[in-house]
C-alpha positions as CSV (number, residue, x, y, z in Angstrom):
1,M,0.0,0.0,0.0
2,R,1.7,3.2,-1.2
3,H,0.7,6.8,-1.2
4,V,-2.4,6.3,0.9
5,D,-3.7,9.5,2.3
6,F,-5.7,8.3,5.3
7,A,-7.2,11.7,5.9
8,A,-8.5,11.9,2.3
9,V,-11.3,9.4,2.9
10,Q,-12.5,11.1,6.1
11,A,-12.4,14.5,4.3
12,G,-14.3,13.1,1.3
13,V,-17.0,11.5,3.5
14,F,-17.3,14.6,5.6
15,A,-17.8,16.8,2.5
16,Q,-20.3,14.3,1.1
17,I,-22.5,14.2,4.2
18,S,-22.1,17.9,5.0
19,A,-23.5,18.8,1.6
20,D,-26.5,16.5,1.9
21,P,-29.6,18.7,2.1
22,E,-31.5,16.3,4.4
23,I,-28.6,16.0,6.8
24,K,-28.0,19.7,6.7
25,A,-31.6,20.5,7.5
26,L,-31.6,18.1,10.4
27,I,-28.3,18.9,12.1
28,G,-26.7,21.9,10.4
29,T,-23.0,21.7,10.9
30,H,-23.0,19.3,13.9
31,I,-20.6,16.7,12.3
32,F,-17.5,15.9,14.3
33,D,-14.6,13.5,14.5
34,G,-14.8,13.5,18.3
35,V,-17.3,14.4,21.0
36,P,-17.3,18.2,20.9
37,P,-16.2,20.1,24.1
38,G,-18.7,22.1,26.0
39,V,-22.4,22.0,25.3
40,V,-23.1,19.0,23.1
41,P,-25.9,19.3,20.5
42,D,-29.0,17.2,21.0
43,L,-28.5,15.5,17.6
44,Y,-25.1,15.1,15.8
45,L,-22.8,12.8,13.8
46,L,-19.4,11.4,14.7
47,I,-17.0,10.2,12.0
48,G,-14.6,7.5,12.9
49,P,-13.0,5.2,14.0
50,E,-11.6,3.6,10.8
51,L,-9.8,0.4,10.0
52,V,-7.8,0.3,6.8
53,I,-6.8,-2.9,5.0
54,D,-4.3,-3.1,2.1
55,K,-6.1,-4.2,-1.1
56,S,-3.3,-3.5,-3.6
57,D,-2.6,-5.8,-6.5
58,F,0.1,-6.0,-9.2
59,T,-1.4,-3.1,-11.1
60,Q,-2.6,-0.6,-8.6
61,S,-2.4,0.5,-5.0
62,G,-5.7,0.2,-3.2
63,S,-7.3,0.0,0.2
64,E,-10.5,-0.9,2.0
65,H,-11.7,1.4,4.7
66,Q,-14.1,0.1,7.3
67,L,-15.5,3.4,8.6
68,L,-17.9,3.9,11.5
69,I,-20.2,6.8,11.5
70,S,-22.4,7.3,14.5
71,A,-25.7,9.2,14.8
72,L,-26.3,10.4,18.4
73,S,-29.4,11.8,19.9
74,R,-29.7,13.1,23.5
75,G,-33.5,13.2,23.1
76,H,-35.9,10.5,24.2
77,G,-36.0,7.4,22.0
78,F,-34.1,6.3,18.9
79,K,-36.3,7.8,16.2
80,E,-34.2,10.9,15.3
81,A,-30.8,9.0,15.6
82,K,-32.2,6.3,13.2
83,R,-33.6,8.9,10.8
84,L,-30.2,10.7,10.7
85,A,-28.3,7.4,10.2
86,G,-30.6,6.6,7.3
87,F,-29.9,9.9,5.7
88,V,-26.1,9.2,6.0
89,V,-26.6,5.8,4.3
90,N,-28.5,7.5,1.5
91,A,-26.0,10.3,1.1
92,L,-23.0,7.9,0.8
93,H,-24.9,5.6,-1.6
94,A,-26.0,8.5,-3.9
95,K,-22.5,8.8,-5.3
96,P,-19.0,7.9,-4.0
97,P,-17.2,10.7,-2.1
98,N,-14.6,12.7,-4.0
99,L,-11.1,12.3,-2.7
100,D,-8.1,14.7,-3.0
101,K,-5.9,11.8,-3.9
102,G,-7.2,8.5,-5.5
103,R,-10.8,7.6,-5.8
104,V,-13.6,5.7,-4.1
105,V,-14.4,2.6,-6.3
106,F,-17.5,1.6,-4.3
107,V,-19.3,2.3,-1.0
108,H,-21.1,-0.6,0.8
109,F,-23.3,-0.3,3.9
110,S,-22.1,-3.1,6.1
111,K,-24.2,-3.0,9.3
112,A,-25.9,-0.8,11.9
113,N,-26.2,-1.1,15.6
114,A,-28.6,1.0,17.7
115,W,-27.8,1.2,21.4
116,R,-27.9,3.4,24.4
117,D,-24.5,5.0,25.2
118,P,-24.4,5.7,29.0
119,Q,-21.1,7.6,28.8
120,L,-22.5,10.2,26.4
121,D,-26.1,10.0,27.8
122,A,-27.3,9.4,24.3
123,R,-29.1,7.1,21.9
124,R,-26.6,6.0,19.4
125,V,-26.8,4.3,15.9
126,D,-23.4,3.1,14.7
127,V,-23.3,2.6,11.0
128,T,-20.3,0.7,9.4
129,F,-19.4,1.3,5.8
130,L,-16.8,-0.4,3.6
131,L,-15.2,2.0,1.1
132,R,-12.9,0.5,-1.5
133,C,-10.3,3.0,-2.7
134,A,-7.9,3.0,-5.6
135,Q,-4.8,5.1,-6.0
136,D,-4.1,6.5,-9.4
137,D,-0.4,5.5,-9.3
138,A,1.0,2.4,-10.8
139,L,3.0,0.0,-8.5
């Protein structure tokens, strides 16, 4: 695996979901890569963690990114968190995110897990995506 820009996938995913009108209408700019300090919004997204696996072959560098995106709601019930998680799935399936370096070959929704997170006092829906990326360089 050469020339992999790990931040490019996160930046591309962030740009894709930030631009989605349904997500924007529901949470505005409340998309983070860690729990925000201070007052936490009632509904927000967390991007990460991410596991990257080398998928290079003899012709091209490539990687598979197992990315977790979490929808969190501090309100009662799971309805809003599940709704937000659904919008994220739709946004990433609408078209692959653009990357500064390389390209996303495909995006696959892998699984979702809804649970109560006592540490954050929130209802949480963790959505796992598989993103296959190819670098535009020859090996």
